[in-house]
DRENMAR-34151 format. One record per residue (C-alpha): residue in one letter; x, y, z. Coordinates in nm, 4 decimals. Example, Ala and Ser with C-alpha at 12.3 -4.5 7.8 and 13.67 -1.06 7.14 Angstrom:
residues 2
@aa: A	x: 1.2300	y: -0.4500	z: 0.7800
@aa: S	x: 1.3670	y: -0.1060	z: 0.7140
***
This chain:
residues 438
@aa: M	x: 1.8989	y: 5.3054	z: -4.5089
@aa: R	x: 2.1060	y: 5.0037	z: -4.5832
@aa: T	x: 1.9199	y: 4.6515	z: -4.5796
@aa: W	x: 2.2483	y: 4.4735	z: -4.4210
@aa: S	x: 2.4359	y: 4.5826	z: -4.1754
@aa: K	x: 2.6025	y: 4.5296	z: -3.8634
@aa: T	x: 2.3250	y: 4.6859	z: -3.6174
@aa: T	x: 2.0775	y: 4.4217	z: -3.8378
@aa: L	x: 2.2575	y: 4.1571	z: -3.8221
@aa: K	x: 2.3078	y: 4.1722	z: -3.4015
@aa: S	x: 1.9134	y: 4.2475	z: -3.3988
@aa: L	x: 1.8645	y: 3.9305	z: -3.6088
@aa: T	x: 2.0602	y: 3.6934	z: -3.4806
@aa: V	x: 2.0649	y: 3.7846	z: -3.0777
@aa: P	x: 1.9785	y: 3.6598	z: -2.8616
@aa: G	x: 1.7933	y: 3.3886	z: -3.0140
@aa: G	x: 2.0291	y: 3.3006	z: -3.2783
@aa: I	x: 2.2974	y: 3.2896	z: -3.0296
@aa: L	x: 2.0469	y: 3.0651	z: -2.7828
@aa: L	x: 1.9783	y: 2.8224	z: -3.0019
@aa: L	x: 2.3094	y: 2.7277	z: -3.1576
@aa: G	x: 2.4442	y: 2.6768	z: -2.7524
@aa: V	x: 2.1140	y: 2.4564	z: -2.7009
@aa: A	x: 2.2392	y: 2.2533	z: -3.0242
@aa: V	x: 2.5932	y: 2.2296	z: -2.9124
@aa: L	x: 2.5071	y: 2.1319	z: -2.5790
@aa: M	x: 2.3269	y: 1.8370	z: -2.6385
@aa: H	x: 2.4615	y: 1.7494	z: -2.9856
@aa: S	x: 2.8118	y: 1.7179	z: -2.8143
@aa: G	x: 2.6996	y: 1.5579	z: -2.4637
@aa: W	x: 2.8154	y: 1.8251	z: -2.2262
@aa: L	x: 2.4210	y: 1.8453	z: -2.1498
@aa: T	x: 2.3615	y: 1.5354	z: -1.9321
@aa: L	x: 2.0432	y: 1.6388	z: -1.7875
@aa: A	x: 1.7530	y: 1.3535	z: -1.7838
@aa: L	x: 1.4038	y: 1.4044	z: -1.9673
@aa: P	x: 1.2059	y: 1.4939	z: -1.6651
@aa: A	x: 1.4882	y: 1.8204	z: -1.5664
@aa: L	x: 1.4648	y: 1.9394	z: -1.9194
@aa: S	x: 1.0682	y: 1.8693	z: -1.9574
@aa: F	x: 1.0703	y: 2.0986	z: -1.6349
@aa: L	x: 1.2981	y: 2.3563	z: -1.7701
@aa: Y	x: 1.0291	y: 2.4007	z: -2.1196
@aa: Y	x: 0.7442	y: 2.4250	z: -1.8813
@aa: C	x: 0.9422	y: 2.6545	z: -1.6930
@aa: A	x: 1.0515	y: 2.8730	z: -1.9900
@aa: L	x: 0.6671	y: 2.7806	z: -2.1264
@aa: A	x: 0.5261	y: 2.9498	z: -1.8228
@aa: G	x: 0.7593	y: 3.2487	z: -1.7338
@aa: G	x: 0.7536	y: 3.3525	z: -2.1134
@aa: M	x: 0.3645	y: 3.3677	z: -2.0693
@aa: L	x: 0.3923	y: 3.5444	z: -1.7213
@aa: L	x: 0.6442	y: 3.8500	z: -1.8810
@aa: A	x: 0.3778	y: 3.8329	z: -2.2076
@aa: W	x: 0.1481	y: 3.9518	z: -1.9542
@aa: R	x: 0.2883	y: 4.1977	z: -1.7734
@aa: F	x: 0.4503	y: 4.3597	z: -2.0740
@aa: H	x: 0.1323	y: 4.3604	z: -2.3029
@aa: S	x: 0.3308	y: 4.1621	z: -2.5660
@aa: S	x: -0.0036	y: 3.9447	z: -2.6479
@aa: R	x: 0.1643	y: 3.8541	z: -2.9452
@aa: T	x: 0.4053	y: 3.6369	z: -2.7626
@aa: F	x: 0.1652	y: 3.4973	z: -2.5675
@aa: F	x: 0.0048	y: 3.3603	z: -2.8338
@aa: A	x: 0.3251	y: 3.2504	z: -2.9967
@aa: L	x: 0.3993	y: 3.0028	z: -2.6733
@aa: L	x: 0.0745	y: 2.9267	z: -2.6864
@aa: V	x: 0.0831	y: 2.7602	z: -3.0364
@aa: L	x: 0.4104	y: 2.6179	z: -2.9317
@aa: F	x: 0.2496	y: 2.4644	z: -2.5796
@aa: L	x: -0.0579	y: 2.3540	z: -2.7936
@aa: A	x: 0.1502	y: 2.1391	z: -3.0900
@aa: Q	x: 0.3752	y: 2.0309	z: -2.7893
@aa: Q	x: 0.0809	y: 1.8786	z: -2.6297
@aa: A	x: -0.1024	y: 1.7302	z: -2.9392
@aa: T	x: 0.1969	y: 1.6159	z: -3.0532
@aa: G	x: 0.3085	y: 1.4307	z: -2.6939
@aa: Y	x: -0.0881	y: 1.3370	z: -2.6035
@aa: F	x: -0.1694	y: 1.1765	z: -2.9251
@aa: G	x: 0.1938	y: 0.9544	z: -2.9292
@aa: A	x: 0.3844	y: 1.1651	z: -3.2043
@aa: E	x: 0.7185	y: 1.0364	z: -3.0824
@aa: R	x: 0.5696	y: 0.6880	z: -3.1462
@aa: A	x: 0.3822	y: 0.8484	z: -3.5151
@aa: A	x: 0.3508	y: 0.5446	z: -3.7395
@aa: L	x: 0.1685	y: 0.6355	z: -4.1061
@aa: G	x: -0.2177	y: 0.6543	z: -4.0389
@aa: T	x: -0.1851	y: 0.7306	z: -3.6993
@aa: P	x: -0.3215	y: 0.9599	z: -3.4657
@aa: G	x: -0.0059	y: 1.0682	z: -3.3671
@aa: W	x: 0.0885	y: 1.1276	z: -3.7167
@aa: T	x: -0.2074	y: 1.3495	z: -3.7995
@aa: A	x: -0.1110	y: 1.5558	z: -3.5636
@aa: L	x: 0.2647	y: 1.6065	z: -3.6384
@aa: Q	x: 0.1231	y: 1.6911	z: -3.9666
@aa: A	x: -0.1432	y: 1.9087	z: -3.8309
@aa: A	x: 0.1861	y: 2.1014	z: -3.6193
@aa: A	x: 0.4312	y: 2.1071	z: -3.8873
@aa: V	x: 0.1612	y: 2.3051	z: -4.1096
@aa: L	x: -0.0187	y: 2.5110	z: -3.8602
@aa: V	x: 0.2953	y: 2.6347	z: -3.6507
@aa: P	x: 0.4192	y: 2.7992	z: -3.9160
@aa: L	x: 0.1377	y: 2.9258	z: -4.0452
@aa: N	x: 0.0321	y: 3.0835	z: -3.6818
@aa: F	x: 0.3558	y: 3.2246	z: -3.6659
@aa: V	x: 0.3235	y: 3.4339	z: -3.9551
@aa: V	x: -0.0451	y: 3.5493	z: -3.8661
@aa: I	x: 0.1191	y: 3.6714	z: -3.5663
@aa: A	x: 0.3643	y: 3.8206	z: -3.6943
@aa: L	x: 0.1706	y: 3.9976	z: -3.9654
@aa: T	x: -0.0680	y: 4.0942	z: -3.6770
@aa: E	x: -0.0462	y: 4.4498	z: -3.5313
@aa: E	x: 0.0557	y: 4.4394	z: -3.1171
@aa: R	x: -0.2733	y: 4.5662	z: -3.0095
@aa: G	x: -0.2071	y: 4.4205	z: -2.6038
@aa: F	x: -0.4592	y: 4.1959	z: -2.3961
@aa: T	x: -0.7773	y: 4.4117	z: -2.5635
@aa: I	x: -1.1102	y: 4.2039	z: -2.6507
@aa: S	x: -1.0612	y: 4.3170	z: -3.0017
@aa: G	x: -0.6950	y: 4.2248	z: -3.0338
@aa: T	x: -0.7037	y: 3.9036	z: -2.8794
@aa: A	x: -1.0526	y: 3.7733	z: -2.9660
@aa: P	x: -0.9771	y: 3.6791	z: -3.3208
@aa: I	x: -0.6524	y: 3.5085	z: -3.2955
@aa: G	x: -0.8104	y: 3.3149	z: -2.9835
@aa: L	x: -1.0830	y: 3.1905	z: -3.2007
@aa: L	x: -0.9075	y: 3.1066	z: -3.4641
@aa: L	x: -0.6508	y: 2.9189	z: -3.2177
@aa: F	x: -0.9623	y: 2.7252	z: -3.0983
@aa: A	x: -1.1112	y: 2.6810	z: -3.4214
@aa: Q	x: -0.7676	y: 2.4774	z: -3.4816
@aa: S	x: -0.7293	y: 2.2462	z: -3.1872
@aa: V	x: -1.0807	y: 2.1573	z: -3.1918
@aa: I	x: -1.0426	y: 2.0303	z: -3.5448
@aa: V	x: -0.6976	y: 1.8642	z: -3.4464
@aa: T	x: -0.8893	y: 1.6847	z: -3.2433
@aa: V	x: -1.1412	y: 1.5813	z: -3.4206
@aa: L	x: -0.8850	y: 1.4888	z: -3.7030
@aa: C	x: -0.7151	y: 1.2396	z: -3.4377
@aa: R	x: -1.0006	y: 1.0901	z: -3.3085
@aa: A	x: -1.0578	y: 0.9858	z: -3.6376
@aa: A	x: -0.7486	y: 0.8734	z: -3.7345
@aa: E	x: -0.7466	y: 0.4683	z: -3.8285
@aa: P	x: -0.3974	y: 0.3318	z: -3.7161
@aa: A	x: -0.2813	y: 0.1418	z: -4.0225
@aa: P	x: -0.2650	y: -0.2144	z: -4.0643
@aa: V	x: 0.0742	y: -0.3233	z: -3.9590
@aa: L	x: 0.2612	y: -0.6557	z: -3.8668
@aa: P	x: 0.4270	y: -0.6305	z: -3.4869
@aa: S	x: 0.7461	y: -0.7717	z: -3.6471
@aa: R	x: 0.7377	y: -0.4064	z: -3.8468
@aa: T	x: 0.5568	y: -0.1661	z: -3.6061
@aa: H	x: 0.9753	y: -0.0341	z: -3.4946
@aa: H	x: 1.0799	y: 0.0104	z: -3.8360
@aa: I	x: 0.8013	y: 0.1989	z: -3.9754
@aa: A	x: 0.8086	y: 0.4271	z: -3.6822
@aa: A	x: 1.1792	y: 0.4744	z: -3.6902
@aa: T	x: 1.1562	y: 0.5462	z: -4.0144
@aa: A	x: 0.8252	y: 0.7443	z: -4.1201
@aa: S	x: 0.9082	y: 1.1281	z: -4.1158
@aa: L	x: 0.7486	y: 1.4483	z: -4.2736
@aa: P	x: 0.6095	y: 1.4794	z: -4.5615
@aa: D	x: 0.7610	y: 1.7046	z: -4.8389
@aa: Y	x: 0.4579	y: 1.9638	z: -4.8200
@aa: A	x: 0.5486	y: 2.0215	z: -4.4518
@aa: W	x: 0.9032	y: 2.1172	z: -4.4838
@aa: A	x: 0.8207	y: 2.3201	z: -4.7945
@aa: M	x: 0.5951	y: 2.5325	z: -4.5849
@aa: L	x: 0.8166	y: 2.5478	z: -4.2500
@aa: A	x: 1.0607	y: 2.7124	z: -4.5130
@aa: T	x: 0.8646	y: 2.9077	z: -4.6900
@aa: A	x: 0.7138	y: 3.0784	z: -4.3101
@aa: G	x: 1.0877	y: 3.0835	z: -4.1801
@aa: M	x: 1.1840	y: 3.2971	z: -4.5573
@aa: V	x: 0.8745	y: 3.5366	z: -4.4128
@aa: L	x: 1.0010	y: 3.5611	z: -4.1390
@aa: L	x: 1.3521	y: 3.6363	z: -4.1983
@aa: L	x: 1.2811	y: 3.9091	z: -4.4671
@aa: R	x: 1.0238	y: 4.0707	z: -4.2107
@aa: S	x: 1.3162	y: 4.0447	z: -3.9472
@aa: V	x: 1.5283	y: 4.2019	z: -4.1500
@aa: L	x: 1.3127	y: 4.4869	z: -4.2835
@aa: I	x: 1.1497	y: 4.5608	z: -3.9441
@aa: R	x: 1.4406	y: 4.4922	z: -3.7014
@aa: K	x: 1.1987	y: 4.3975	z: -3.4189
@aa: P	x: 1.2692	y: 4.1397	z: -3.1245
@aa: V	x: 0.9721	y: 3.9548	z: -3.1528
@aa: D	x: 0.9831	y: 3.9155	z: -3.5197
@aa: A	x: 1.3723	y: 3.7573	z: -3.4915
@aa: A	x: 1.2329	y: 3.5411	z: -3.1742
@aa: L	x: 0.9512	y: 3.4173	z: -3.3744
@aa: L	x: 1.1924	y: 3.3308	z: -3.6813
@aa: W	x: 1.4507	y: 3.1232	z: -3.4358
@aa: S	x: 1.1795	y: 2.9854	z: -3.2344
@aa: L	x: 1.0679	y: 2.8101	z: -3.5691
@aa: A	x: 1.3541	y: 2.6654	z: -3.5947
@aa: A	x: 1.4045	y: 2.5027	z: -3.3063
@aa: F	x: 1.0086	y: 2.4131	z: -3.3850
@aa: S	x: 1.1689	y: 2.2429	z: -3.6715
@aa: L	x: 1.4548	y: 2.0796	z: -3.5283
@aa: A	x: 1.2074	y: 1.9553	z: -3.2072
@aa: L	x: 1.0278	y: 1.8211	z: -3.5305
@aa: R	x: 1.3117	y: 1.6640	z: -3.6896
@aa: F	x: 1.4336	y: 1.4689	z: -3.3633
@aa: L	x: 1.1093	y: 1.3458	z: -3.1904
@aa: G	x: 1.2912	y: 1.0135	z: -3.2555
@aa: S	x: 1.5366	y: 1.1208	z: -2.9537
@aa: V	x: 1.3115	y: 1.2664	z: -2.6717
@aa: R	x: 1.5708	y: 1.4363	z: -2.4845
@aa: I	x: 1.6492	y: 1.5806	z: -2.7832
@aa: S	x: 1.3341	y: 1.7046	z: -2.9094
@aa: T	x: 1.2044	y: 1.8423	z: -2.5496
@aa: A	x: 1.5376	y: 2.0544	z: -2.5155
@aa: Y	x: 1.4718	y: 2.2197	z: -2.8749
@aa: W	x: 1.0865	y: 2.2290	z: -2.7737
@aa: G	x: 1.2402	y: 2.4327	z: -2.4517
@aa: A	x: 1.5082	y: 2.6675	z: -2.6764
@aa: A	x: 1.1626	y: 2.7634	z: -2.8827
@aa: A	x: 0.9965	y: 2.8894	z: -2.5566
@aa: C	x: 1.2652	y: 3.0563	z: -2.4310
@aa: V	x: 1.3634	y: 3.2494	z: -2.7123
@aa: L	x: 0.9858	y: 3.3664	z: -2.7175
@aa: A	x: 1.0240	y: 3.4972	z: -2.3494
@aa: V	x: 1.3802	y: 3.6429	z: -2.3872
@aa: S	x: 1.2463	y: 3.8674	z: -2.6816
@aa: I	x: 0.9995	y: 4.0259	z: -2.4556
@aa: I	x: 1.3256	y: 4.1163	z: -2.2538
@aa: E	x: 1.5112	y: 4.2473	z: -2.5216
@aa: N	x: 1.2277	y: 4.4464	z: -2.6460
@aa: S	x: 1.1974	y: 4.6296	z: -2.3209
@aa: Y	x: 1.6098	y: 4.6796	z: -2.3456
@aa: L	x: 1.5102	y: 4.8481	z: -2.6842
@aa: L	x: 1.1941	y: 5.0691	z: -2.5727
@aa: A	x: 1.4637	y: 5.2001	z: -2.2392
@aa: Y	x: 1.7960	y: 5.2812	z: -2.4902
@aa: H	x: 1.5865	y: 5.3388	z: -2.7950
@aa: D	x: 1.3854	y: 5.5755	z: -2.9692
@aa: E	x: 1.0809	y: 5.4480	z: -3.1062
@aa: L	x: 1.0423	y: 5.7037	z: -3.3805
@aa: T	x: 1.3960	y: 5.7324	z: -3.5379
@aa: T	x: 1.4999	y: 5.4234	z: -3.3810
@aa: L	x: 1.8229	y: 5.5905	z: -3.2794
@aa: P	x: 2.0025	y: 5.5145	z: -2.9535
@aa: S	x: 1.7650	y: 5.7309	z: -2.7103
@aa: R	x: 1.8815	y: 5.9777	z: -2.3991
@aa: R	x: 1.8981	y: 5.7247	z: -2.1731
@aa: A	x: 2.2305	y: 5.5719	z: -2.4244
@aa: F	x: 2.3269	y: 5.8864	z: -2.4624
@aa: N	x: 2.4187	y: 5.8781	z: -2.0875
@aa: D	x: 2.5638	y: 5.5666	z: -2.0825
@aa: A	x: 2.8116	y: 5.6540	z: -2.3152
@aa: L	x: 2.9003	y: 5.9861	z: -2.1799
@aa: L	x: 3.0560	y: 5.7526	z: -1.8667
@aa: R	x: 3.2528	y: 5.5060	z: -2.0990
@aa: L	x: 3.4447	y: 5.8055	z: -2.3034
@aa: Q	x: 3.8176	y: 5.8657	z: -2.2291
@aa: A	x: 3.9774	y: 6.1488	z: -2.4143
@aa: P	x: 4.0072	y: 6.2424	z: -2.6661
@aa: Y	x: 3.6488	y: 6.2174	z: -2.8474
@aa: S	x: 3.4301	y: 6.4945	z: -3.0112
@aa: I	x: 3.1068	y: 6.5666	z: -2.9230
@aa: A	x: 2.8842	y: 6.6855	z: -3.2063
@aa: V	x: 2.5270	y: 6.8545	z: -3.1109
@aa: A	x: 2.2982	y: 6.8920	z: -3.3868
@aa: D	x: 1.9234	y: 7.0796	z: -3.4636
@aa: I	x: 1.6839	y: 7.1167	z: -3.7024
@aa: D	x: 1.6404	y: 7.4433	z: -3.8219
@aa: H	x: 1.3229	y: 7.5525	z: -3.7667
@aa: F	x: 1.1528	y: 7.2411	z: -3.6636
@aa: K	x: 0.8679	y: 7.4519	z: -3.4340
@aa: R	x: 0.7579	y: 7.5895	z: -3.8165
@aa: F	x: 0.7528	y: 7.2589	z: -3.9641
@aa: N	x: 0.5044	y: 7.1232	z: -3.6697
@aa: D	x: 0.2672	y: 7.4352	z: -3.6762
@aa: T	x: 0.2102	y: 7.4841	z: -4.0780
@aa: Y	x: 0.1968	y: 7.0966	z: -4.1962
@aa: G	x: 0.1365	y: 6.9358	z: -3.8668
@aa: H	x: 0.2987	y: 6.6593	z: -3.6551
@aa: D	x: 0.3042	y: 6.3865	z: -3.8859
@aa: I	x: 0.5077	y: 6.6109	z: -4.1178
@aa: G	x: 0.7597	y: 6.6728	z: -3.8587
@aa: D	x: 0.7925	y: 6.2864	z: -3.7463
@aa: Q	x: 0.8731	y: 6.2505	z: -4.1257
@aa: V	x: 1.1654	y: 6.4954	z: -4.1163
@aa: L	x: 1.2488	y: 6.3838	z: -3.7693
@aa: R	x: 1.3177	y: 6.0594	z: -3.9303
@aa: L	x: 1.4753	y: 6.1997	z: -4.2229
@aa: V	x: 1.7223	y: 6.3753	z: -4.0197
@aa: A	x: 1.7685	y: 6.0621	z: -3.8205
@aa: G	x: 1.8444	y: 5.8446	z: -4.1311
@aa: H	x: 2.1729	y: 6.0938	z: -4.2369
@aa: L	x: 2.2860	y: 6.0986	z: -3.8538
@aa: A	x: 2.2701	y: 5.6650	z: -3.8393
@aa: R	x: 2.5057	y: 5.7135	z: -4.1583
@aa: V	x: 2.7436	y: 5.9555	z: -4.0282
@aa: T	x: 3.1065	y: 5.9168	z: -4.1533
@aa: G	x: 3.4434	y: 5.9250	z: -3.9225
@aa: G	x: 3.3632	y: 5.6757	z: -3.6534
@aa: G	x: 3.0523	y: 5.9031	z: -3.5394
@aa: H	x: 2.7864	y: 5.7479	z: -3.3311
@aa: A	x: 2.4293	y: 5.9216	z: -3.3443
@aa: Y	x: 2.2043	y: 5.9407	z: -3.0155
@aa: R	x: 1.8708	y: 6.1235	z: -3.0520
@aa: C	x: 1.8759	y: 6.3296	z: -2.7126
@aa: G	x: 1.4957	y: 6.4880	z: -2.7429
@aa: G	x: 1.2303	y: 6.6550	z: -2.9422
@aa: E	x: 1.4513	y: 6.8095	z: -3.3093
@aa: E	x: 1.7866	y: 6.7623	z: -3.0775
@aa: F	x: 2.0189	y: 6.5021	z: -3.1821
@aa: A	x: 2.4281	y: 6.4563	z: -3.0454
@aa: I	x: 2.6874	y: 6.2761	z: -3.2319
@aa: L	x: 2.9889	y: 6.1399	z: -2.9874
@aa: F	x: 3.3178	y: 6.0738	z: -3.1519
@aa: P	x: 3.5382	y: 5.8532	z: -2.9716
@aa: G	x: 3.9212	y: 5.8848	z: -3.0252
@aa: Q	x: 3.8604	y: 6.2059	z: -3.2713
@aa: T	x: 3.9398	y: 6.5570	z: -3.2453
@aa: V	x: 3.7506	y: 6.8739	z: -3.3618
@aa: P	x: 3.9453	y: 6.8956	z: -3.6660
@aa: E	x: 3.9368	y: 6.5287	z: -3.7298
@aa: V	x: 3.5490	y: 6.5416	z: -3.7492
@aa: V	x: 3.5213	y: 6.8710	z: -3.9073
@aa: D	x: 3.4889	y: 6.7686	z: -4.2664
@aa: H	x: 3.2676	y: 6.4953	z: -4.1418
@aa: L	x: 3.0192	y: 6.6966	z: -3.9922
@aa: E	x: 3.0118	y: 6.9180	z: -4.2773
@aa: Q	x: 2.9765	y: 6.6273	z: -4.5327
@aa: L	x: 2.6453	y: 6.5373	z: -4.2913
@aa: R	x: 2.5350	y: 6.8966	z: -4.3177
@aa: A	x: 2.5339	y: 6.9274	z: -4.6969
@aa: K	x: 2.3210	y: 6.5801	z: -4.7090
@aa: V	x: 2.0658	y: 6.6768	z: -4.5235
@aa: E	x: 2.0653	y: 7.0198	z: -4.7119
@aa: R	x: 2.0499	y: 6.8129	z: -5.0420
@aa: S	x: 1.7984	y: 6.5781	z: -4.9546
@aa: E	x: 1.4547	y: 6.6663	z: -5.0944
@aa: F	x: 1.1291	y: 6.6340	z: -4.8610
@aa: H	x: 0.8601	y: 6.5648	z: -4.9948
@aa: R	x: 0.5365	y: 6.5800	z: -4.8338
@aa: R	x: 0.1304	y: 6.4491	z: -4.9643
@aa: G	x: -0.0347	y: 6.6439	z: -5.1407
@aa: Q	x: -0.3651	y: 6.8490	z: -5.0202
@aa: D	x: -0.6145	y: 6.6451	z: -4.8641
@aa: R	x: -0.9071	y: 6.5413	z: -5.0364
@aa: R	x: -1.1581	y: 6.6516	z: -4.7363
@aa: Q	x: -1.0884	y: 6.9838	z: -4.8374
@aa: V	x: -1.2308	y: 6.9495	z: -5.1461
@aa: P	x: -1.5445	y: 7.1201	z: -5.2318
@aa: R	x: -1.8659	y: 6.9084	z: -5.1214
@aa: G	x: -2.2496	y: 6.9086	z: -5.2445
@aa: P	x: -2.3373	y: 7.1180	z: -5.5364
@aa: D	x: -2.0376	y: 7.3289	z: -5.5687
@aa: R	x: -1.8557	y: 7.0087	z: -5.6157
@aa: R	x: -2.0747	y: 6.9482	z: -5.9004
@aa: N	x: -1.9902	y: 7.2438	z: -6.0115
@aa: L	x: -1.6357	y: 7.2533	z: -5.9654
@aa: R	x: -1.6498	y: 6.8748	z: -6.2019
@aa: I	x: -1.8557	y: 7.0881	z: -6.4917
@aa: R	x: -1.5609	y: 7.3247	z: -6.5222
@aa: R	x: -1.3262	y: 7.0820	z: -6.4913
@aa: R	x: -1.4625	y: 6.9030	z: -6.7661
@aa: T	x: -1.4841	y: 7.2450	z: -6.9721
@aa: R	x: -1.1154	y: 7.2899	z: -6.9179
@aa: T	x: -0.9250	y: 7.0347	z: -6.9427
@aa: G	x: -0.5421	y: 7.1583	z: -6.9222
@aa: D	x: -0.6438	y: 7.3776	z: -6.6163
@aa: A	x: -0.7741	y: 7.0574	z: -6.4258
@aa: I	x: -0.4444	y: 6.8491	z: -6.5442
@aa: R	x: -0.2205	y: 7.1354	z: -6.3851
@aa: Q	x: -0.4100	y: 7.1760	z: -6.1013
@aa: L	x: -0.4024	y: 6.7776	z: -6.0288
@aa: A	x: -0.0293	y: 6.7423	z: -6.0808
@aa: Q	x: 0.0147	y: 7.0380	z: -5.8272
@aa: E	x: -0.2139	y: 6.8778	z: -5.5743
@aa: K	x: -0.0135	y: 6.5208	z: -5.6469
@aa: S	x: 0.3128	y: 6.7039	z: -5.6559
@aa: P	x: 0.3864	y: 6.9562	z: -5.3973
@aa: A	x: 0.7557	y: 7.1393	z: -5.4001
@aa: P	x: 0.9470	y: 6.9821	z: -5.2229
@aa: L	x: 1.0480	y: 7.1409	z: -4.8641
@aa: S	x: 1.3870	y: 7.1843	z: -4.7403
@aa: V	x: 1.5038	y: 7.0630	z: -4.4513
@aa: T	x: 1.8773	y: 7.2056	z: -4.2564
@aa: I	x: 2.0078	y: 7.1130	z: -3.9834
@aa: S	x: 2.2774	y: 7.3493	z: -3.6968
@aa: I	x: 2.5620	y: 7.1465	z: -3.5675
@aa: G	x: 2.7831	y: 7.2657	z: -3.3188
@aa: V	x: 3.1166	y: 7.0826	z: -3.2307
@aa: A	x: 3.3387	y: 7.0775	z: -2.9423
@aa: A	x: 3.6286	y: 6.8290	z: -2.7784
@aa: S	x: 3.7713	y: 6.7349	z: -2.4658
@aa: T	x: 4.0942	y: 6.9626	z: -2.3398
@aa: A	x: 4.2842	y: 6.9809	z: -2.0145
@aa: E	x: 4.0350	y: 7.2480	z: -1.9814
@aa: K	x: 3.7581	y: 7.0642	z: -2.0620
@aa: P	x: 3.8318	y: 6.6694	z: -1.9531
@aa: L	x: 3.4687	y: 6.6083	z: -1.8296
@aa: P	x: 3.2056	y: 6.5332	z: -2.0818
@aa: D	x: 2.9540	y: 6.7120	z: -1.9113
@aa: L	x: 3.1863	y: 7.0410	z: -2.0118
@aa: V	x: 3.2408	y: 6.9456	z: -2.3338
@aa: L	x: 2.8421	y: 6.9069	z: -2.3478
@aa: Q	x: 2.8466	y: 7.2381	z: -2.2937
@aa: A	x: 3.0741	y: 7.3888	z: -2.4743
@aa: A	x: 2.9044	y: 7.1934	z: -2.8238
@aa: D	x: 2.5614	y: 7.3163	z: -2.6899
@aa: K	x: 2.7576	y: 7.7020	z: -2.6964
@aa: A	x: 2.8632	y: 7.6133	z: -3.0751
@aa: L	x: 2.5299	y: 7.5299	z: -3.1698
@aa: Y	x: 2.4035	y: 7.8766	z: -3.0466
@aa: R	x: 2.6250	y: 8.0028	z: -3.2257
@aa: A	x: 2.5804	y: 7.8400	z: -3.5066
@aa: K	x: 2.1884	y: 7.9552	z: -3.5023
@aa: A	x: 2.2747	y: 8.2827	z: -3.3990
@aa: N	x: 2.5181	y: 8.2960	z: -3.7364
@aa: G	x: 2.2340	y: 8.1986	z: -4.0148
@aa: R	x: 2.1424	y: 7.8352	z: -3.9463
@aa: N	x: 2.2853	y: 7.5567	z: -4.1619
@aa: R	x: 2.6457	y: 7.5637	z: -4.0174
@aa: V	x: 2.9035	y: 7.3553	z: -3.8593
@aa: E	x: 3.0298	y: 7.5697	z: -3.5766
@aa: T	x: 3.3192	y: 7.4829	z: -3.3262
@aa: A	x: 3.3641	y: 7.5661	z: -2.9784
@aa: S	x: 3.7004	y: 7.7277	z: -3.0110
@aa: V	x: 3.7075	y: 7.9069	z: -3.4116
@aa: T	x: 3.3750	y: 7.9878	z: -3.5924
@aa: R	x: 3.4226	y: 7.8441	z: -3.9114
@aa: R	x: 3.2699	y: 8.1232	z: -4.1484
@aa: R	x: 3.2465	y: 8.0368	z: -4.5105
@aa: T	x: 3.0445	y: 8.2233	z: -4.7912
@aa: R	x: 2.7988	y: 8.0047	z: -5.0076
@aa: E	x: 2.4936	y: 8.0600	z: -5.1545
@aa: K	x: 2.1635	y: 7.9831	z: -5.0238
@aa: A	x: 1.8576	y: 7.9258	z: -5.2321
@aa: A	x: 1.5695	y: 8.1705	z: -5.0919
@aa: G	x: 1.3403	y: 8.0384	z: -4.8141
@aa: I	x: 1.5881	y: 7.7730	z: -4.6682
@aa: A	x: 1.6467	y: 7.8935	z: -4.2949
***
C-alpha cells in the first residue's frame, strides 16, 4: 500500500492541521480581537468538552492527552511561566512541561486503547501523578536567580527554552508524524497537531493572549479527533479500512448517469475460514481490499459486508470499466497469500517429543526439510468473481443497477468463478487455470 496518497494527506491534515492553521491566521492577522478572559473561557470549554466526549466514547488516550495539557498549563501558569526568568520556579516548570508533554504524547500514542478499565488507566494515571509530584517539588525547591531590579524585565523577555527542550519537541513530532502516516488514525494525527499547538504556546509565552489561544487550539484538536474517529467508525470498515456499507449507500444517492456499479466477491471464502480459521480469513479480506483500493479507471471501492465488495465508477459505462476490472481480477489471482507455518502447540510434548528430538538428530536432512515445510507452507491462491452493470434508460435508479450487477456476479459464480461478467453480455474467454483454483 502506498504510504503517501490523497487519503493519507487528508487524514493527516483534516481536521487538526486546518484548525491550527485557522487559529494561527486569526491570532497573527489581528482578526480575532477577543480579550484574554474570553480566550481562557474558550480554552476551558474545549478542555472540559473534550474530556466529557472522551469519557462518553471510551477514549482513554484522548482523555489522558487532555489531562497532560491541563497539568502543563496549570504548572506554567501557577509558577508564573509568563514571567519565567532563569533559576525561578516558573523557569523550572517551563522546562519540565517542554520535556514531559512530548514524552507523554509519544507514550500515549504507543499505548493500546483499552477504554476506562483499571488495568488500562492505572499505569498512565500513576505516571502522570508521579510526574506532577516531581515537578511540584522541583519548582518549590527552585531558588530565584539574584537579579537587579532594573534588569528583571530584560531577562524575563529574553529567557527561552534550552536546545534540548526543542530537540525533545522535534523528536516527538517526528515520531508522531511517522505514526500518523503509517497508522492513519484520528487520535495519532490529533496528538501531532496538539503537540504543534503546544510548542507554539511555549514559543509565544511572552504574549499571554496568543499563548492562551494556542493552548485552546491544542485542546480543541484533541476534542475534535473524537468526533472524527466516530465518523470513521460509522463510515469506514475497521478491518479493511475501506469505506463501509453506510458510505456506499450515501454514495449511491449522489450518483448521476452515466455510471457503473461492480460487485466483487471472494471465491470460496467460507472454505478459507473453515479450513484455516478466521484469522486467515481476515488476512485474505485485507489482501483483496488492498487491491480493490487501488482499482484503476476512477473506481471507488467499498466493503458491503462479509466477503462482498462494491466498486462505483461515476461517469463510466460498462465497456469503459471492463478492462480495469479484468486487470483487478488478474492482480488478485497473481498475488500469493502466504500463511504461517504449523502451530507450535501441535508439536508433541513429553517423552514423545524427546524421542522426536533424538530421531531428528540422527536424520538431520529430514529435519531441515520438515522445518522448511513447517515454516514455509505452500501459498494459498485467492480469486474473486466480479459482476458489473451500468445505468441505462431502462435502469436509471442505482438499486436497479445494483440488482443487475448482482445477477452478473451470480452468473460469474455459475460459470466457474474467477471471472468478470457484465449485466448484458457474458464475456467468455478461454484461459489456462492452475489446479486447485476455484
